[in-house]
C-alpha positions in Angstrom: 23.2 21.9 73.0 20.3 19.8 70.8 16.9 21.1 70.1 15.1 19.1 67.9 15.4 15.0 67.6 17.0 13.5 64.4 14.2 11.6 62.2 14.7 9.7 58.9 13.0 11.5 55.8 11.6 8.6 54.0 9.8 10.4 51.5 13.3 11.5 49.8 14.0 9.4 46.4 17.6 8.4 47.8 17.8 6.7 50.8 21.4 5.0 50.5 24.6 6.8 48.8 24.8 6.7 44.7 27.8 4.3 45.3 27.4 0.6 46.2 30.5 0.3 47.8 29.7 3.2 50.3 26.6 1.4 51.4 29.1 -0.8 54.1 32.1 0.3 56.1 35.3 -0.7 54.3 36.1 -3.8 56.9 33.2 -5.7 55.9 33.7 -9.4 55.0 31.6 -8.4 51.8 34.1 -6.1 50.2 36.6 -8.9 50.4 34.0 -12.0 49.4 33.3 -9.9 46.2 37.2 -9.3 45.3 38.0 -12.8 46.0 35.5 -14.1 43.5 36.3 -11.8 41.0 40.3 -12.8 41.3 38.8 -17.0 40.6 38.8 -18.6 37.3 35.2 -19.8 37.1 35.2 -20.8 33.3 33.8 -23.9 34.4 31.0 -22.7 35.9 30.2 -20.0 33.3 30.7 -23.3 30.9 27.5 -25.0 32.6 25.2 -22.0 31.9 22.8 -22.1 29.1 23.6 -18.7 26.7 21.3 -17.5 24.0 18.4 -19.0 24.8 14.7 -18.0 24.9 13.7 -16.1 28.5 15.9 -14.0 31.4 19.7 -14.0 31.3 20.6 -16.1 34.0 22.8 -14.5 37.0 26.6 -14.6 36.3 28.3 -17.9 38.5 30.4 -15.1 40.4 27.6 -13.4 41.7 25.8 -16.6 43.0 28.8 -18.1 44.2 30.0 -14.5 46.1 26.4 -14.8 47.3 26.8 -18.2 48.9 30.1 -17.5 50.6 28.5 -14.1 52.0 25.6 -16.3 53.2 27.7 -19.2 54.8 29.7 -16.7 56.6 26.8 -15.2 58.5 25.4 -19.0 59.0 22.4 -18.5 56.8 22.3 -22.1 54.7 18.3 -21.7 53.7 17.8 -20.6 50.0 15.0 -19.0 50.9 16.1 -16.9 54.1 19.2 -15.9 51.2 16.3 -14.6 48.7 14.4 -12.6 51.7 17.8 -11.1 52.6 19.0 -10.2 49.2 15.6 -7.5 49.3 15.9 -6.4 52.8 20.2 -6.8 53.9 22.5 -4.1 52.6 25.3 -6.7 52.1 23.0 -9.1 50.4 22.0 -6.4 48.3 25.3 -5.1 47.4 26.3 -8.2 46.0 23.1 -8.9 44.0 22.3 -5.4 42.9 18.3 -4.9 42.0 18.1 -8.4 40.3 17.2 -10.4 43.3 17.8 -14.4 42.6 15.0 -17.1 43.1 15.4 -19.2 46.1 15.5 -22.0 43.6 18.2 -20.5 41.6 20.3 -20.3 44.3 19.6 -23.8 45.6 20.1 -25.3 42.2 23.4 -23.1 41.5 24.7 -24.7 44.8 23.6 -28.3 43.7 24.2 -27.9 40.1 28.3 -27.3 41.0 28.6 -28.7 44.7 31.4 -30.9 42.7 33.6 -27.4 42.2 33.6 -26.4 45.6 37.2 -28.0 45.9 38.4 -25.4 43.4 36.7 -22.9 45.2 38.5 -23.8 48.3 41.9 -24.2 46.3 41.4 -20.9 45.5 40.7 -19.1 48.7 43.9 -21.0 50.2 45.7 -19.7 47.3 45.0 -16.4 48.2 46.0 -17.3 52.2 49.0 -18.3 51.0 49.8 -14.7 48.9 48.8 -13.3 52.0 51.5 -15.5 54.0 48.7 -17.2 56.0 49.9 -20.9 55.4 52.8 -21.6 57.5 54.0 -25.2 57.0 56.6 -27.1 59.9 53.5 -28.5 62.1 49.6 -29.3 61.2 47.1 -30.6 62.7 44.7 -33.4 62.0 41.3 -34.1 63.7 37.8 -34.9 62.7 34.1 -34.2 64.2 30.5 -35.3 63.7 28.0 -33.1 61.6 24.6 -34.2 61.4 23.1 -35.6 58.0 20.1 -33.8 56.4 18.3 -37.0 57.6 16.5 -38.7 61.1 17.7 -41.0 63.7 14.1 -42.4 63.5 14.9 -42.9 59.5 17.0 -46.1 60.3 15.3 -49.1 59.1 16.6 -52.4 60.0 17.8 -54.9 56.7 14.7 -57.2 57.6 12.5 -54.2 56.9 14.2 -52.8 54.1 14.2 -56.6 52.2 10.2 -56.5 53.0 9.3 -53.1 52.1 11.1 -53.5 48.7 9.4 -56.4 48.0 6.4 -54.6 48.7 6.6 -51.8 46.8 7.8 -54.1 43.7 5.2 -56.2 43.9 2.8 -53.3 44.2 4.7 -52.3 41.1 4.0 -55.3 39.0 0.3 -55.4 40.1 -0.4 -51.8 38.6 1.7 -53.0 35.5 -1.0 -55.9 35.1 -4.2 -53.7 35.5 -2.6 -51.4 33.0 -1.8 -54.1 30.5 -5.6 -55.2 30.6 -6.6 -51.5 30.8 -4.8 -50.2 27.6 -3.3 -53.8 26.0 -0.5 -52.7 23.7 -0.8 -49.1 23.9 1.4 -47.0 26.5 -2.1 -45.8 28.2 -1.7 -42.6 30.7 1.4 -42.0 33.2 2.9 -44.1 36.0 -0.3 -43.8 38.5 0.4 -41.4 41.2 0.3 -43.3 43.8 3.3 -45.2 42.2 5.5 -42.1 41.0 5.2 -40.6 44.5 6.9 -44.0 45.4 9.8 -44.2 42.8 11.6 -42.2 44.5 11.8 -44.0 48.0 12.2 -47.2 46.0 15.8 -46.2 45.1 16.4 -45.0 48.2 15.6 -48.5 49.5 17.4 -50.1 47.2 20.5 -47.5 47.9 20.3 -48.5 51.5 20.6 -52.6 50.6 23.5 -52.0 48.4 25.3 -50.1 51.5 24.6 -52.6 53.6 25.8 -55.4 51.6 28.9 -53.5 50.8 29.5 -52.7 54.2 29.1 -56.6 55.2 31.6 -57.7 52.2 33.9 -55.4 53.7 33.6 -56.3 57.3 34.1 -59.8 55.7 37.2 -58.7 54.1 38.6 -57.0 56.8 38.1 -60.0 59.2 39.4 -62.7 56.7 42.4 -60.4 57.0 42.5 -60.9 60.6 42.3 -64.9 60.4 45.1 -65.0 57.3 47.6 -63.0 59.8 47.1 -65.2 62.9 47.7 -68.5 60.6 50.9 -66.8 59.0 51.9 -66.0 63.0 51.5 -69.8 63.7 53.2 -70.8 60.6 56.1 -68.7 61.6 56.0 -69.3 65.2 54.9 -73.3 64.8 52.5 -72.8 67.9 49.3 -72.1 68.0 48.1 -68.7 69.0 46.4 -68.3 72.5 42.6 -66.9 73.1 39.9 -67.3 71.2 39.7 -67.9 67.5 38.5 -65.0 65.4 35.1 -66.0 63.5 35.0 -66.7 60.2 34.2 -64.0 57.6 30.8 -64.0 56.7 29.6 -61.4 53.7 25.7 -62.2 54.5 23.9 -58.9 55.3 22.9 -59.2 59.5 19.1 -59.0 59.6 19.2 -56.5 62.7 21.6 -53.9 60.8 20.6 -50.6 60.2 20.4 -48.0 57.1 19.0 -44.5 56.8 16.2 -44.5 54.0 16.6 -40.6 53.9 20.1 -40.2 53.4 21.4 -43.8 52.8 25.0 -42.9 53.0 25.2 -41.1 56.5 25.7 -43.2 59.3 24.7 -43.3 63.0 27.8 -41.3 65.1 28.6 -41.1 68.4 28.9 -37.7 70.3 29.5 -36.5 73.4 26.1 -35.4 73.5 24.4 -38.5 72.4 24.1 -40.5 68.9 24.0 -38.2 66.0 22.6 -39.4 62.4 25.3 -37.9 60.4 28.7 -38.0 58.6 32.5 -37.6 60.0 34.1 -34.3 59.0 37.8 -33.9 58.8 40.0 -31.4 58.6 43.9 -30.4 57.8 44.8 -27.4 59.7 48.1 -25.0 60.5 49.0 -23.4 63.7 47.5 -20.2 62.2 44.4 -22.4 61.7 43.8 -22.2 58.2 42.6 -25.4 56.6 44.9 -27.4 54.1 42.3 -30.1 53.0 38.8 -30.8 54.3 37.0 -34.3 53.3 34.0 -36.1 54.6 33.8 -39.7 55.5 31.0 -42.3 56.7 33.2 -44.2 58.9 32.7 -43.3 62.3 36.0 -43.9 63.8 39.0 -42.1 62.5 41.7 -44.7 62.5 41.8 -45.0 58.4 41.2 -41.6 57.8 44.7 -40.5 59.0 46.6 -41.6 55.3 44.2 -40.6 53.0 43.8 -37.0 54.6 47.7 -36.1 54.7 47.7 -37.1 51.7 44.9 -34.6 50.3 46.9 -31.9 52.3 50.2 -32.8 50.7 48.2 -32.8 47.2 47.0 -28.9 48.4 49.8 -27.6 49.4 51.8 -28.7 46.3 49.3 -27.5 44.0 49.2 -24.0 46.4 52.4 -23.1 47.4 55.1 -24.9 45.2 56.0 -28.9 44.4 58.7 -29.2 46.5 56.7 -27.6 49.6 56.4 -30.2 52.7 54.1 -30.7 55.5 56.7 -31.3 57.9 55.2 -32.9 61.3 51.6 -33.9 61.8 50.0 -34.1 65.4 46.6 -36.2 66.3 44.7 -37.2 69.1 44.3 -41.1 69.8 41.5 -41.6 67.2 44.0 -42.0 64.5 46.4 -44.5 66.2 47.3 -47.6 64.9 50.5 -49.8 63.9 50.0 -49.3 60.3 49.4 -45.8 60.7 52.6 -45.3 62.5 54.5 -47.4 60.0 53.4 -44.5 56.8 56.1 -42.2 58.5 58.5 -40.8 56.3 61.1 -38.5 56.8 59.3 -35.3 55.4 56.0 -36.3 57.1 56.7 -37.2 60.7 54.1 -38.0 62.9 53.0 -37.5 66.4 50.1 -39.6 67.1 48.6 -39.6 70.8 48.5 -43.4 72.1 45.6 -42.8 74.5 42.7 -40.9 74.9 43.3 -36.8 75.2 42.8 -36.2 78.6 45.3 -39.3 79.4 47.6 -38.4 77.1 48.1 -35.0 78.5 48.3 -36.1 82.0 51.1 -38.5 80.6 53.0 -36.3 78.9 52.7 -33.8 82.2 53.9 -36.4 84.6 56.1 -38.7 83.2 59.7 -37.7 82.8 61.4 -36.8 79.3 63.8 -39.8 78.1 67.1 -39.8 78.5 69.9 -42.3 76.6 70.0 -44.2 73.3 66.8 -45.7 72.1 66.5 -49.6 72.9 66.2 -51.7 69.3 64.0 -54.0 70.2 61.1 -51.5 71.3 57.4 -52.0 69.7 56.3 -48.8 67.3 53.9 -47.7 70.5 56.9 -47.6 72.9 58.8 -45.4 70.0 55.9 -43.4 69.5 55.2 -42.9 73.4 58.9 -42.3 73.9 58.6 -39.4 70.4 55.3 -37.8 72.3 57.8 -37.6 76.0 60.5 -35.4 74.3 60.5 -32.0 74.7 60.0 -31.4 70.7 56.9 -34.3 71.2 55.3 -32.3 74.1 55.4 -29.0 72.5 53.6 -30.6 69.1 51.0 -32.4 70.7 50.7 -29.5 73.2 49.7 -27.3 70.1 47.4 -29.8 68.6 44.4 -28.9 70.3 44.8 -24.6 70.1 45.3 -25.3 66.6 42.1 -28.0 65.1 39.9 -27.3 68.1 38.8 -23.8 67.8 38.5 -24.7 63.6 35.7 -26.7 64.6 34.2 -24.7 67.6 34.3 -21.7 65.0 33.0 -23.3 61.7 29.6 -24.8 64.0 28.6 -21.6 66.1 29.7 -18.8 63.8 29.2 -20.7 60.3 26.1 -23.3 61.2 28.2 -26.2 60.1 26.1 -28.3 62.7 24.2 -30.1 59.5 24.1 -30.3 56.1 21.8 -29.0 53.8 22.0 -31.5 51.1 22.1 -35.5 51.1 24.5 -37.6 49.7 28.3 -37.8 50.7 29.7 -36.7 47.6 27.1 -33.5 48.0 28.1 -33.5 51.7 31.9 -33.6 50.6 31.3 -30.6 48.6 29.8 -28.3 51.3 31.8 -29.5 53.9 34.9 -28.1 51.7 32.8 -24.7 50.9 32.8 -24.2 54.7 36.3 -24.7 54.6 36.8 -22.1 52.5 34.6 -19.5 53.8 36.5 -20.2 57.3 39.6 -19.5 55.3 37.8 -16.5 54.3 36.9 -15.2 57.4 41.1 -15.8 58.3 42.0 -13.9 55.4 39.6 -11.0 56.2 40.6 -10.7 59.9 44.3 -10.7 59.1 43.4 -7.7 56.4 41.3 -6.1 58.9 44.3 -6.5 61.7 46.9 -5.1 59.1 44.7 -2.2 58.2 44.7 -1.3 62.1 48.4 -1.0 62.2 49.0 0.6 59.2 46.5 3.3 60.7 48.1 3.0 64.4 51.4 4.1 62.3 50.1 7.0 60.6 50.6 10.7 62.1 47.6 12.0 64.4 47.1 14.8 61.6 46.7 12.1 59.0 44.3 9.9 60.8 42.3 12.9 61.3 42.1 13.7 58.0 41.1 9.7 57.1 
């Protein structure tokens, strides 16, 4: 029977173990992250560091990269919060030691090396392959909407953008004229403070104008393709097609089209919970929920993302597994269906694409009988895809789609906080999404290593388990 309470002695000089590796349990993910980063080739990260100059020595890239991976694995993205945790959390302290990086150091490191996060993703994917987690044969493709670092209220119409740009250019011209009268040919003072604050905003407004112009040109090009295809079909058949004629292609920007002045690359996306200012984040995953490819698109629709995502996944698999490795079958929902996408199917990459919404497709596969007999020769691509999905193999493949890719998005958004990007611009958001994918694969690798150690511990004799 105890006769006293246990209380900490805070005045003693040493509160933590002398060895930092004993600060946290052996199964903590921080050990895996530190060891994984130590195995990576970070020569490109180190090449950009400024060594041999006055001032304090910069933090090693492996320290800051491990810090970002560990923070993202716990859903922490704010550089200021990471800085505070480095001084009070044992896991962060294990990575940085006694030297706590400033939040500006963390933020600049993330921005400076965001384009290299694809290399980090491939390095982590290679570790997963060496651990036996990358199993090919059937992969799933899907997309999710991730919020941008911008608000819906920051959208402006094309007419208002033209008005603001004209007004700001007129103000700048007026300021230049006033300075010319005041200083003559001399340089004078720096740009007026009022205009200096607007310089970045003017650049973003002009980016919005350029984006709307590109979108109008692309839409006009697609419309012209429809017109040409209709004309070719009428010439081939010798008859005019029924229905309303498509409108003529017009590359002029409509005055009511909108763009976001905070993040011009982002777009308005429709989700189950309403409208969202963000990006369309894409992933290709294995049945074991290992991400093979990750990318970000500004298009709300998924139909044009199938070919580039499958090609990226095949490239990554060839670089990580072997040059002869093949994805196998690719399964996707109805958002990726089109006649053109169905035509890209090859012997090395078979496609299972739903032709109707997911809940309707599930009901159809559950109720419709499997096909029998030979395949009719006059079937359209849509009819062939529907017939293939009704086969036993097609039903089994599509049934595994939801259990493969949808939990990945849930884990990334709920556990890693990947509901909104921290940076702006599609290139930086693409790098951040690949960093999120690398963290997800690291968490899968950590869970697998913990599971294996538990199984190995369970197989030990009782006396060895007690000694351990």
